[in-house]
C-alpha positions in Angstrom: -60.8 -132.4 -30.1 -61.1 -133.2 -34.4 -65.0 -132.7 -33.5 -65.0 -129.7 -31.8 -62.5 -128.1 -34.7 -64.7 -129.3 -37.6 -67.5 -127.2 -35.4 -65.5 -124.1 -35.6 -64.8 -124.4 -38.8 -68.4 -124.9 -39.7 -69.5 -121.3 -38.0 -66.4 -119.5 -39.3 -67.4 -120.5 -43.1 -70.8 -119.9 -42.8 -70.4 -116.6 -40.8 -68.2 -115.9 -43.9 -70.3 -116.7 -46.2 -73.5 -114.7 -45.1 -70.8 -111.4 -44.7 -70.2 -111.8 -48.5 -73.9 -112.4 -49.3 -74.9 -109.2 -47.3 -71.8 -107.3 -48.8 -73.5 -109.0 -52.3 -76.6 -107.3 -51.8 -75.7 -103.9 -50.6 -73.3 -103.8 -54.1 -75.7 -104.7 -56.1 -78.4 -102.2 -54.1 -75.9 -99.7 -54.4 -74.3 -100.2 -58.3 -76.4 -102.7 -60.1 -80.0 -100.5 -60.8 -78.3 -96.7 -61.5 -81.4 -95.8 -63.0 -83.9 -96.6 -60.6 -81.5 -94.5 -58.3 -81.5 -91.7 -60.7 -85.1 -91.6 -60.6 -85.3 -92.0 -57.3 -83.2 -88.6 -56.3 -85.4 -86.6 -59.3 -88.5 -87.7 -57.0 -86.8 -86.4 -54.2 -85.9 -83.1 -55.5 -89.3 -82.6 -57.3 -91.1 -83.1 -53.8 -88.8 -80.6 -52.3 -89.2 -78.2 -55.0 -93.2 -78.9 -54.8 -93.5 -79.1 -50.8 -91.1 -77.2 -49.1 -92.3 -74.1 -50.1 -95.3 -75.0 -48.4 -94.3 -76.0 -44.7 -91.9 -72.6 -45.2 -94.9 -70.5 -45.4 -97.0 -72.8 -42.7 -93.6 -72.1 -40.3 -94.4 -68.5 -41.1 -98.0 -68.3 -40.2 -98.5 -67.4 -43.9 -100.3 -70.4 -45.2 -103.4 -72.0 -43.0 -102.0 -74.5 -41.2 -104.9 -77.2 -42.3 -104.6 -76.4 -45.5 -100.8 -77.2 -46.0 -101.5 -80.5 -43.6 -104.1 -81.8 -46.3 -101.8 -80.9 -49.0 -98.4 -82.9 -47.2 -100.8 -85.5 -46.1 -101.4 -86.4 -50.1 -97.7 -87.9 -50.2 -97.6 -91.5 -50.9 -95.2 -94.3 -52.1 -93.4 -96.8 -50.3 -90.9 -93.5 -49.5 -93.8 -91.4 -47.8 -91.7 -91.1 -44.5 -88.7 -90.9 -45.5 -89.7 -88.0 -48.0 -91.6 -86.2 -45.5 -89.1 -86.6 -42.4 -86.5 -85.0 -44.8 -89.0 -82.0 -45.6 -89.3 -81.5 -42.1 -86.1 -81.9 -40.7 -83.9 -79.8 -43.3 -86.0 -76.8 -42.1 -84.0 -74.6 -39.4 -87.0 -72.6 -37.5 -86.7 -69.7 -35.0 -88.0 -70.3 -31.6 -91.8 -69.1 -32.4 -91.9 -71.7 -35.7 -90.5 -74.6 -33.4 -94.2 -75.5 -31.8 -95.6 -75.2 -35.3 -93.2 -77.6 -37.0 -93.3 -79.9 -33.5 -97.3 -80.0 -34.2 -96.5 -80.2 -37.8 -94.4 -83.8 -37.1 -97.3 -85.0 -35.0 -99.7 -84.5 -37.1 -97.9 -86.1 -40.4 -96.8 -89.4 -37.8 -93.5 -88.9 -37.9 -93.6 -88.3 -33.9 -95.4 -92.2 -33.7 -92.5 -93.8 -36.2 -89.8 -92.1 -34.2 -91.2 -93.1 -31.1 -91.3 -96.7 -32.5 -87.8 -96.9 -34.1 -86.4 -95.4 -30.9 -87.2 -98.7 -28.9 -86.3 -101.1 -31.7 -89.9 -101.5 -32.8 -89.6 -101.7 -37.1 -92.6 -103.0 -39.0 -91.8 -106.2 -40.9 -91.3 -105.5 -44.6 -90.0 -108.3 -47.6 -86.6 -108.1 -48.7 -88.0 -106.6 -51.8 -90.0 -103.7 -49.7 -86.4 -103.0 -48.2 -85.2 -102.3 -51.4 -87.2 -99.8 -52.5 -87.2 -98.4 -49.6 -84.5 -95.6 -48.5 -84.2 -96.9 -45.2 -85.1 -100.2 -46.1 -82.1 -102.0 -45.7 -81.7 -100.5 -41.9 -84.8 -102.2 -41.1 -84.3 -105.6 -42.2 -80.2 -105.6 -41.1 -80.2 -105.3 -37.3 -76.9 -104.7 -36.9 -77.6 -101.1 -39.0 -80.9 -100.6 -37.5 -78.9 -98.7 -34.6 -78.5 -95.7 -37.2 -82.5 -95.9 -37.2 -82.5 -95.2 -33.6 -80.1 -93.0 -33.2 -81.5 -90.9 -36.0 -85.2 -91.4 -34.2 -84.1 -89.7 -30.9 -82.4 -87.2 -32.8 -84.8 -85.7 -34.3 -86.8 -85.8 -31.1 -84.4 -84.0 -29.9 -84.8 -81.3 -32.2 -88.8 -80.5 -32.0 -88.0 -80.7 -28.5 -91.0 -83.3 -28.5 -91.6 -83.1 -24.3 -94.1 -86.3 -24.2 -91.0 -88.8 -25.8 -88.5 -87.8 -22.3 -89.7 -91.3 -20.9 -88.7 -93.0 -24.2 -85.4 -91.1 -24.7 -84.2 -92.2 -20.3 -84.8 -95.4 -22.0 -83.1 -95.5 -25.0 -79.6 -94.5 -22.0 -79.7 -98.1 -21.9 -79.6 -98.9 -25.3 -77.1 -101.3 -26.4 -75.0 -98.6 -29.5 -73.1 -96.4 -27.9 -73.9 -93.5 -30.4 -77.7 -94.1 -29.7 -76.9 -92.9 -26.0 -74.8 -90.6 -26.8 -77.8 -88.9 -29.1 -80.2 -89.4 -26.3 -78.6 -87.7 -24.0 -78.3 -84.5 -26.3 -82.1 -85.3 -26.4 -83.0 -84.9 -23.2 -81.1 -82.0 -23.1 -82.5 -80.0 -25.4 -86.0 -81.0 -24.2 -85.1 -79.8 -20.4 -87.4 -82.0 -18.3 -86.3 -81.5 -14.8 -87.6 -85.5 -14.2 -84.7 -86.0 -16.6 -82.1 -84.6 -14.9 -82.3 -86.9 -12.2 -81.9 -90.0 -14.3 -79.0 -88.4 -16.2 -77.4 -88.1 -12.7 -78.1 -91.7 -12.3 -76.1 -92.3 -15.5 -73.2 -89.9 -14.3 -72.1 -91.9 -11.4 -72.4 -95.3 -13.4 -70.3 -93.6 -15.5 -67.7 -92.9 -13.0 -68.2 -96.0 -11.0 -68.3 -98.7 -13.9 -66.1 -96.8 -16.8 -67.3 -100.1 -19.1 -70.7 -98.9 -18.4 -70.5 -97.5 -22.4 -72.3 -94.1 -21.1 -70.4 -91.1 -22.4 -69.1 -89.5 -19.3 -68.4 -86.0 -21.4 -72.1 -86.1 -23.0 -74.1 -86.5 -19.9 -72.2 -84.1 -18.1 -72.7 -81.4 -21.6 -76.1 -82.2 -21.3 -76.5 -81.7 -17.0 -74.6 -78.3 -17.4 -77.8 -77.1 -19.7 -80.9 -77.3 -17.2 -81.3 -74.7 -15.2 -79.7 -73.5 -12.0 -82.8 -74.2 -9.9 -82.2 -78.5 -10.4 -79.2 -78.2 -8.4 -80.5 -79.4 -5.4 -80.5 -82.9 -7.5 -76.7 -82.8 -7.2 -76.7 -82.6 -3.2 -75.8 -86.3 -3.0 -73.3 -86.3 -5.3 -71.3 -83.8 -3.8 -71.2 -85.7 -0.7 -70.4 -89.2 -2.5 -67.6 -90.9 -0.9 -65.7 -91.2 -4.8 -63.6 -87.9 -5.5 -64.6 -88.5 -9.2 -67.7 -88.1 -8.9 -67.6 -85.5 -5.8 -65.6 -83.5 -8.6 -67.7 -83.6 -11.8 -71.1 -83.0 -9.3 -69.2 -80.0 -8.3 -68.0 -78.9 -11.6 -71.6 -79.5 -13.5 -72.7 -76.4 -10.3 -69.7 -74.3 -11.1 -70.8 -73.9 -15.0 -74.5 -74.0 -14.1 -73.8 -71.6 -11.8 -71.2 -69.2 -14.2 -73.7 -69.3 -17.1 -77.0 -68.0 -14.8 -74.4 -65.3 -13.5 -73.2 -64.4 -17.3 -76.4 -63.0 -18.0 -77.6 -61.4 -14.7 -75.2 -58.4 -13.6 -74.6 -58.6 -10.0 -75.5 -62.3 -9.5 -75.7 -64.0 -6.2 -76.6 -66.9 -5.0 -80.1 -67.0 -3.4 -81.6 -69.6 -0.9 -84.1 -69.8 -3.6 -82.3 -71.4 -6.0 -79.3 -72.4 -4.2 -80.1 -74.6 -1.2 -78.6 -73.6 2.1 -77.9 -77.5 2.9 -75.9 -77.2 -0.8 -74.0 -73.4 1.0 -73.1 -75.3 3.7 -71.5 -78.4 1.7 -69.8 -76.0 -0.3 -68.0 -73.9 2.3 -67.1 -76.0 4.9 -66.3 -79.6 3.0 -65.1 -78.9 -0.5 -63.5 -75.8 -0.2 -61.2 -78.1 1.6 -61.6 -81.7 0.1 -58.7 -84.2 -0.2 -59.0 -83.8 -3.8 -57.5 -80.5 -5.6 -59.7 -80.9 -8.4 -62.8 -80.3 -6.2 -60.9 -77.6 -3.9 -60.3 -75.8 -7.4 -64.1 -76.1 -8.9 -65.8 -75.2 -5.7 -64.5 -71.8 -5.3 -66.2 -69.9 -8.4 -69.3 -71.3 -6.7 -68.5 -69.9 -2.8 -67.5 -66.4 -4.5 -71.0 -66.5 -5.5 -72.5 -67.5 -1.8 -73.8 -64.8 -0.2 -72.6 -66.2 3.6 -70.2 -64.6 6.0 -68.2 -67.6 5.6 -67.1 -67.0 2.1 -64.7 -64.7 2.0 -62.4 -66.1 4.8 -62.6 -69.9 2.7 -61.6 -68.3 -0.6 -58.5 -66.5 1.2 -57.7 -69.8 3.0 -57.5 -71.3 -1.0 -55.4 -68.1 -2.0 -52.6 -69.8 0.0 -53.6 -74.1 -1.4 -50.5 -75.8 -2.0 -51.9 -76.7 -5.5 -51.3 -74.0 -8.2 -54.5 -74.8 -9.8 -56.6 -74.0 -6.8 -54.5 -71.1 -6.3 -55.6 -69.8 -9.8 -59.5 -71.0 -9.7 -59.3 -68.6 -6.5 -57.8 -65.7 -8.1 -60.0 -65.7 -11.2 -63.4 -66.4 -8.9 -62.5 -63.4 -6.5 -61.6 -60.9 -9.0 -65.2 -59.6 -8.2 -65.6 -55.7 -7.6 -67.9 -57.0 -4.1 -64.1 -58.1 -3.0 -62.6 -55.2 -3.5 -61.9 -54.7 0.2 -59.5 -58.0 -0.5 -57.2 -56.8 -3.1 -54.2 -56.6 -0.7 -54.6 -60.2 0.0 -54.4 -61.0 -4.2 -51.8 -58.1 -4.2 -49.7 -61.4 -2.6 -50.4 -63.5 -5.9 -48.5 -61.6 -8.1 -45.7 -63.3 -6.9 -46.8 -66.6 -6.9 -44.5 -69.1 -8.2 -46.5 -70.0 -10.7 -47.1 -67.7 -14.2 -50.0 -68.4 -14.4 -51.5 -67.4 -11.0 -49.3 -64.0 -11.7 -51.2 -63.4 -14.7 -54.7 -64.5 -13.0 -54.0 -61.8 -10.1 -52.8 -58.7 -12.2 -55.9 -59.1 -14.3 -58.4 -59.8 -11.2 -56.2 -56.4 -10.3 -57.8 -54.5 -13.2 -61.2 -56.0 -13.3 -61.0 -53.6 -9.5 -61.2 -50.6 -12.0 -59.2 -47.1 -10.6 -58.2 -48.5 -7.5 -57.0 -51.9 -9.0 -54.5 -50.2 -11.7 -53.1 -47.8 -8.5 -52.6 -50.5 -6.6 -51.2 -52.7 -9.2 -49.1 -49.7 -9.9 -47.2 -49.0 -6.7 -46.8 -53.4 -6.8 -44.9 -52.6 -10.2 -42.2 -49.8 -9.2 -41.6 -51.2 -5.5 -42.2 -55.2 -6.3 -38.0 -56.7 -6.9 -39.6 -59.4 -8.5 -38.5 -59.7 -11.9 -41.0 -62.5 -13.0 -43.6 -60.5 -11.3 -42.7 -57.0 -13.0 -42.5 -59.1 -16.3 -46.6 -59.9 -16.1 -47.8 -57.3 -14.7 -45.8 -55.2 -18.0 -47.3 -57.6 -20.1 -51.1 -57.3 -18.5 -51.1 -53.9 -18.9 -50.0 -53.8 -22.4 -52.5 -56.5 -23.6 -55.7 -54.5 -21.4 -54.9 -51.5 -23.2 -53.5 -49.3 -20.1 -50.6 -47.8 -21.9 -52.6 -44.9 -24.1 -54.4 -44.2 -20.4 -50.8 -44.4 -18.7 -49.5 -41.7 -21.2 -52.7 -39.6 -20.5 -52.5 -39.3 -17.4 -48.5 -39.2 -17.3 -49.4 -35.8 -19.4 -50.8 -34.5 -16.3 -49.8 -36.0 -13.2 -47.7 -34.1 -10.9 -46.4 -36.6 -8.5 -44.2 -38.2 -11.0 -45.9 -42.0 -10.1 -46.9 -42.8 -13.8 -43.2 -41.0 -15.0 -41.7 -43.7 -12.7 -43.9 -46.5 -14.2 -42.6 -45.4 -17.5 -38.9 -45.5 -16.6 -39.6 -49.3 -15.5 -41.0 -50.1 -18.6 -37.9 -49.0 -20.5 -35.8 -50.3 -18.0 -37.3 -53.9 -18.8 -36.9 -53.1 -22.6 -41.3 -52.6 -22.3 -40.9 -49.2 -24.9 -42.0 -50.2 -28.4 -46.0 -50.1 -27.7 -45.4 -46.5 -25.9 -43.8 -44.7 -28.4 -45.7 -45.9 -31.3 -48.4 -43.9 -29.0 -46.2 -41.1 -29.0 -45.7 -41.1 -32.7 -49.4 -40.6 -33.4 -50.1 -38.2 -30.6 -50.8 -34.9 -31.2 -50.1 -33.0 -27.8 -47.1 -31.4 -28.2 -46.8 -31.0 -24.4 -47.0 -34.2 -23.4 -43.8 -34.7 -26.7 -41.9 -32.4 -25.5 -42.6 -33.4 -21.9 -41.1 -37.2 -22.7 -38.5 -35.6 -24.5 -37.3 -34.0 -21.2 -37.7 -36.4 -19.0 -36.3 -39.9 -21.4 -34.5 -37.7 -24.1 -31.1 -39.3 -23.0 -32.5 -42.8 -21.6 -30.7 -45.8 -22.4 -33.4 -47.8 -24.1 -32.7 -48.2 -28.0 -36.0 -47.7 -28.9 -35.5 -44.5 -27.3 -32.6 -43.3 -28.8 -33.9 -44.3 -32.1 -37.0 -42.9 -31.8 -35.3 -39.2 -30.6 -32.6 -39.6 -33.6 -35.9 -40.1 -35.7 -37.6 -36.8 -34.4 -34.5 -34.9 -34.6 -33.8 -35.4 -38.2 -38.0 -35.2 -39.5 -39.6 -33.0 -36.4 -41.4 -30.1 -37.9 -41.9 -28.6 -34.6 -38.7 -26.3 -34.0 -38.3 -26.8 -30.3 -38.9 -30.2 -30.2 -36.5 -30.9 -33.0 -33.8 -29.2 -31.2 -34.7 -30.5 -27.7 -34.0 -33.8 -29.7 -30.8 -32.9 -31.6 -29.4 -32.0 -28.0 -30.6 -35.3 -26.7 -28.6 -36.6 -29.3 -25.6 -35.0 -28.9 -25.5 -35.2 -25.5 -25.7 -38.8 -25.3 -23.5 -38.9 -27.9 -21.2 -37.0 -25.9 -21.8 -39.9 -23.0 -21.4 -42.2 -25.1 -17.6 -40.8 -26.7 -16.4 -39.8 -23.0 
């Protein structure tokens, strides 16, 4: 036992000495040679001013590429590679300039250096040379070399270096999490279809083995950037026995679908990009999955699937026991092609959850004139106080009140007048009165005074009093004064 304690003490002391020596070297390198460091930074600035414009003109194609390349290859010194990397990677190239920058990095040998660094192959250098290079100590101190590996992965992704994707896939197993995360982002930037499968494998691994160290969030973010025609690769995952895997796979597909739909009008999932087998899984399995998160994320996808089974499935999901499934379904169904289902969506205006009610009101507004009319009818007839509050708020947020006043001025059936009366009863007239104040339509103001001049709403009464004392139109001023007098007499009585 004493021998074991002595050995442990020796190891601990040795480690402490090594750590102190290492820190001493780093501190000496940072603090002591200030003149040398100043000289170094001055050199970097001089090279940037001299060769930065050369690279800019090469990217803009205003300078001959070969002539510029010869000038850049003329840079020498122990810090040559570091300087060239700084000069090239501090650019912000356009899509058209990116191929030129990529070719430049290849011709200068930077790509080969990044590839070697990514897999942990560093040229051996003496301690003296290491102290003379910006990244020298990172190569000498193994625990810090992950910084070079991560930076190399980032650079390869920035220039979209397609041939490097197999190395980036290997880097997904790097011992350091930062390297793994940066490699995932680089693969997403490159977008090689074969790397999609590798990322799917890491997604499953991250769920089944959380201690694997793979960043689930970064992998998911990378997967959703791939084109929609890659979704077939997710078929095994949406059928996976683990509910978390099914959820993530469904959510990845949802984001891919919604991103594509946002750029295409009247988008629909065609068999050419969305296999029938995958569509069948959504409309027959995922919509009824035991995991409510899966059901919620499946609804937006089902809404885009051209299949006669889609609508009945979505209508079933509108009555799901979980409020967030109903929420996602209402949002998914708020498309003009779902207009025939407006009556079903109207039922959700009285949902027990306010978020679902809000989504239903917005869905009705998305249907245009027909939806607005249906919303008004429900607003007038419902006895659900919470539903009326939700609709009134959405009317104001959606900017419907100017249209409401315009139609009220011309209407003959009195429905818009009843809507205004309901708003007054709820005390939601401040915005309406602001619109009236700025409206120059005399007939509208007169009609409003006739109908609501003696309304009990405090805001309307205050508005009428201002008209009685400030209105320049004699007829309107007289009408306002008459309303004030009648209200006063009623109050006195």
